[in-house]
C-alpha positions as CSV (number, residue, x, y, z in Angstrom):
1,L,-121.3,38.8,91.1
2,V,-118.3,40.8,89.8
3,D,-116.3,39.2,92.3
4,G,-117.5,35.8,90.8
5,G,-116.3,36.7,87.1
6,V,-119.7,37.7,85.8
7,N,-119.3,40.5,83.2
8,M,-121.8,43.1,84.6
9,A,-123.3,45.4,82.1
10,F,-125.7,48.5,82.3
11,G,-127.6,50.7,79.8
12,T,-130.5,52.0,78.8
13,D,-132.6,53.4,76.0
14,N,-133.3,56.8,77.6
15,V,-133.1,58.7,74.1
16,Q,-135.7,61.2,74.0
17,D,-138.3,59.0,72.1
18,A,-142.1,58.4,72.3
19,F,-141.6,56.1,75.3
20,C,-138.9,58.3,77.3
21,P,-138.7,62.0,76.9
22,V,-135.7,62.5,78.8
23,G,-132.3,61.2,78.3
24,A,-129.3,60.9,75.9
25,H,-127.0,58.0,74.2
26,S,-124.6,58.8,77.1
27,P,-122.8,56.2,79.0
28,A,-122.2,58.7,81.7
29,S,-125.7,59.2,82.1
30,A,-126.5,55.6,82.0
31,L,-124.5,55.1,84.5
32,Q,-125.4,57.8,86.8
33,G,-128.8,56.4,86.8
34,T,-127.6,53.0,87.3
35,V,-125.4,54.0,90.6
36,L,-128.8,55.1,92.0
37,A,-131.2,52.2,90.6
38,A,-128.4,49.6,91.6
39,Q,-127.1,51.4,94.7
40,L,-123.8,50.5,93.7
41,E,-120.6,50.6,95.6
42,P,-118.4,53.4,95.2
43,P,-115.8,54.4,93.8
44,V,-118.0,55.0,91.2
45,A,-115.2,55.0,88.5
46,D,-114.8,51.3,89.0
47,W,-118.3,50.9,87.3
48,L,-117.3,52.7,84.3
49,P,-116.2,49.1,82.4
50,T,-120.0,48.1,82.9
51,V,-121.4,51.2,80.5
52,M,-118.4,51.0,77.9
53,G,-116.4,47.9,77.4
54,D,-117.9,45.2,79.5
55,A,-120.9,46.5,77.8
56,A,-119.8,46.1,74.4
57,A,-118.6,42.6,75.5
58,A,-122.2,41.5,76.5
59,L,-123.6,42.6,72.9
60,G,-120.5,40.5,71.2
61,A,-119.1,43.6,70.0
62,A,-115.5,45.0,70.8
63,M,-114.6,48.1,72.2
64,P,-112.8,50.1,69.1
65,A,-109.1,50.9,70.2
66,I,-108.4,54.0,70.7
67,D,-105.3,54.6,68.2
68,K,-107.8,53.4,65.4
69,A,-110.9,55.4,65.9
70,A,-111.1,58.6,64.3
71,A,-110.5,61.8,66.3
72,D,-114.1,62.9,65.6
73,D,-115.5,60.4,67.3
74,L,-113.4,60.7,70.6
75,V,-114.6,63.0,73.6
76,V,-112.1,64.7,76.2
77,W,-113.6,65.0,79.6
78,D,-112.6,68.4,81.6
79,T,-112.0,66.3,85.1
80,R,-109.1,65.4,86.9
81,E,-111.1,62.3,88.6
82,A,-112.4,59.2,86.6
83,G,-115.4,59.3,88.9
84,D,-116.4,63.0,87.9
85,V,-117.6,61.9,84.5
86,V,-120.6,60.3,86.6
87,N,-120.7,62.4,89.8
88,A,-121.9,65.2,87.7
89,A,-122.9,63.7,84.7
90,G,-124.0,66.6,82.4
91,R,-122.5,69.1,84.6
92,T,-118.9,68.2,83.9
93,A,-117.7,69.8,80.7
94,W,-116.6,67.5,77.8
95,R,-115.2,68.2,74.2
96,R,-115.0,66.3,71.0
97,L,-111.2,65.6,70.2
98,V,-111.2,67.6,67.2
99,D,-112.0,70.7,69.1
100,Y,-108.5,70.6,70.8
101,M,-106.6,69.7,67.1
102,P,-105.1,72.8,64.8
């Protein structure tokens, strides 16, 4: 489908509510579950847009530009490989950008 130009988007509603006792508002967690459920081909980092920009486009929304975002809305992942964000979802350390600011 991707090779044919279809916009692929994945998401979950697992937000620790009455219907699902686990989960988080996390694109990394959503993609981690999708990798397992849809048996996505590696490298996993290639699928990150499906839970970010492509997902926003599927909803008719635009991803905010980083240079226009508030620093408090941005996070920094402590990794050198984009795939680590998903491969170790929940274990790879991340911090808010403002935590690095003086």
